[in-house]
C-alpha positions in Angstrom: 0.1 0.1 0.1 2.7 2.4 1.0 4.5 1.6 -2.4 1.2 2.4 -4.4 0.8 5.5 -2.6 4.5 6.8 -3.0 3.8 5.8 -6.7 0.8 8.2 -6.9 2.6 11.0 -5.2 5.5 10.9 -7.3 3.0 10.9 -10.4 1.3 13.8 -8.8 4.5 15.8 -8.2 5.7 15.2 -11.8 2.4 16.5 -13.1 2.6 19.5 -10.6 6.0 20.5 -11.9 5.1 20.1 -15.4 2.0 22.1 -15.0 1.3 25.9 -15.2 3.8 26.6 -12.4 6.7 24.8 -14.1 8.8 27.6 -13.9 8.8 27.6 -9.9 10.3 24.1 -9.8 13.6 22.8 -10.6 13.9 19.2 -11.0 16.5 16.7 -12.4 17.1 13.0 -12.3 20.4 11.0 -11.7 21.3 7.3 -12.0 22.8 6.0 -8.9 23.5 2.5 -10.6 25.6 4.4 -12.9 27.4 6.6 -10.5 28.1 3.4 -8.3 29.6 1.8 -11.3 31.8 4.6 -12.0 33.5 4.4 -8.0 36.8 3.1 -8.1 36.1 1.8 -4.5 33.0 -0.2 -5.9 35.3 -2.1 -8.3 37.5 -3.1 -5.4 34.4 -4.1 -3.3 33.5 -6.2 -6.1 36.7 -7.9 -6.5 37.0 -8.6 -2.8 33.3 -10.1 -2.9 34.3 -12.3 -6.0 37.5 -13.6 -4.2 35.4 -14.4 -1.0 32.9 -16.2 -3.0 35.3 -18.4 -5.0 36.8 -19.1 -1.5 33.4 -20.4 -0.2 32.6 -22.3 -3.4 36.0 -24.3 -3.3 35.0 -25.1 0.4 31.4 -26.3 -0.6 32.9 -28.4 -3.2 35.4 -30.1 -1.1 32.4 -30.8 1.3 30.3 -32.3 -1.7 33.1 -34.5 -2.9 33.6 -35.9 0.3 30.1 -36.9 0.7 30.2 -38.5 -2.8 33.3 -40.3 -1.7 31.4 -41.8 1.2 28.3 -42.9 -1.0 30.9 -44.6 -3.4 32.7 -46.2 -0.5 29.5 -47.5 1.0 28.1 -48.9 -2.3 31.5 -50.7 -2.6 31.4 -52.2 0.7 27.9 -52.9 0.9 28.1 -56.6 0.7 30.3 -56.8 3.5 28.2 -54.9 6.0 25.5 -55.8 8.1 22.5 -53.9 7.8 23.2 -52.0 11.1 26.1 -51.0 9.6 24.8 -49.8 6.4 22.4 -47.7 8.3 24.9 -46.2 10.8 27.2 -45.2 7.4 23.9 -43.6 5.6 22.9 -41.6 8.8 26.6 -40.3 8.9 26.5 -39.2 5.1 22.9 -37.7 5.9 24.3 -35.6 8.8 27.1 -34.5 6.6 24.9 -33.5 3.8 22.6 -31.4 6.5 25.7 -29.6 7.8 26.5 -28.5 4.3 23.3 -27.3 3.7 23.2 -25.4 6.7 26.7 -24.1 6.2 25.7 -22.9 2.8 22.7 -21.0 4.3 25.3 -19.5 6.8 27.3 -17.8 4.0 24.9 -17.4 0.9 21.5 -17.1 2.6 19.4 -14.0 2.5 20.8 -13.0 6.0 24.3 -14.9 5.4 27.8 -13.7 5.6 27.9 -12.9 1.9 24.9 -10.4 2.2 26.2 -8.7 5.2 29.6 -8.1 3.6 28.2 -6.8 0.6 26.2 -4.4 2.9 29.2 -3.7 4.5 31.4 -2.7 1.6 28.6 -1.1 -0.7 26.3 0.8 1.5 28.9 3.5 2.5 29.3 4.1 -1.1 25.5 4.5 -1.3 25.7 6.9 1.6 28.4 8.9 -0.1 26.2 9.3 -3.1 23.1 10.4 -1.6 25.1 12.8 0.5 26.7 14.4 -2.6 22.8 14.4 -4.1 21.7 16.3 -1.4 24.5 18.8 -1.4 24.1 19.2 -5.1 20.6 19.9 -4.9 20.9 22.5 -2.3 24.1 24.2 -4.1 22.0 24.2 -7.2 18.6 25.0 -5.6 16.9 22.1 -7.2 13.3 21.1 -5.8 13.4 17.4 -6.8 15.6 15.0 -7.6 14.7 11.6 -9.0 16.7 8.3 -9.1 16.2 6.4 -12.6 18.0 3.4 -11.4 15.2 3.0 -8.6 12.2 3.6 -10.9 12.1 7.3 -10.4 12.2 7.1 -6.5 12.8 10.8 -4.9 16.4 11.4 -3.8 15.7 14.9 -2.6 12.6 17.0 -2.1 12.8 20.8 -0.9 10.9 21.3 2.2 9.2 24.4 0.6 7.3 21.8 -1.5 5.9 19.9 1.6 2.2 21.3 2.1 1.3 18.4 4.5 0.5 21.1 7.5 -1.7 23.2 5.0 -3.6 20.3 4.0 -4.0 19.1 7.4 -5.3 22.5 8.5 -7.7 22.2 5.6 -9.0 18.9 7.0 -9.5 20.7 10.4 -6.7 18.4 11.9 -5.0 19.9 14.9 -1.3 19.1 14.9 0.4 17.5 18.0 3.4 19.6 17.5 3.7 22.9 16.2 7.0 22.7 15.0 7.7 22.4 11.3 8.2 19.2 9.6 12.1 18.3 9.3 13.6 17.4 5.8 13.0 13.6 5.5 16.2 11.7 5.1 16.4 9.7 2.0 16.3 5.8 2.5 19.2 3.9 1.8 17.5 0.7 0.9 16.4 1.4 -2.6 19.4 0.0 -4.1 20.7 -3.5 -3.3 24.1 -4.7 -3.6 24.5 -6.8 -6.8 24.3 -10.4 -6.1 27.8 -12.2 -6.4 28.3 -15.7 -7.9 25.9 -18.5 -7.1 27.0 -21.2 -5.0 27.3 -24.8 -6.2 24.1 -26.8 -6.0 24.3 -28.5 -2.6 24.8 -32.0 -2.3 21.5 -34.1 -1.4 20.4 -37.5 -0.6 18.9 -38.2 -3.7 21.3 -40.7 -4.4 20.3 -44.1 -3.8 21.9 -47.5 -3.0 22.0 -50.2 -5.7 
């Protein structure tokens, strides 16, 4: 619902800026994705992430190969093992598969180590861009700045365009605080760090004994 209202609001702002009073408002757009890609710090961050992903992929592959080796050994020795011994071997293999899946989730999951490292490396760069946009808007006296990379999300809006209090007064709403509204700080979650290489497919227990 918030996204729908935000979309309507942006559309109204664009229409308003292009209407009869267009001369009174000054607005531009930027492409934060392009700007991010031009920063040397971003390239360095991407290189670091790539190295880390390759290291984790190698570790996952080693664990998967060990599981495959245990399966092959069990198949080869099966005729010499009792049913109880076979079951114990299978339980060990299953436990290793579960540990592998848990480990992959810890590294590559939605809240895993890779995502957290991406945020640590890239969010400061995004903050740097947003701060520069804010300064540019004030120095150049722009009223609105849209982000093309985020679907025309507003990165900056001049406080003088905020008519919330006037509309509240027209509605007969008594404000809880007489102080003026502060300039909202742009959100930093409009951009998410690019996804790194995908981890190898986890080992599963789909293999069957002959």
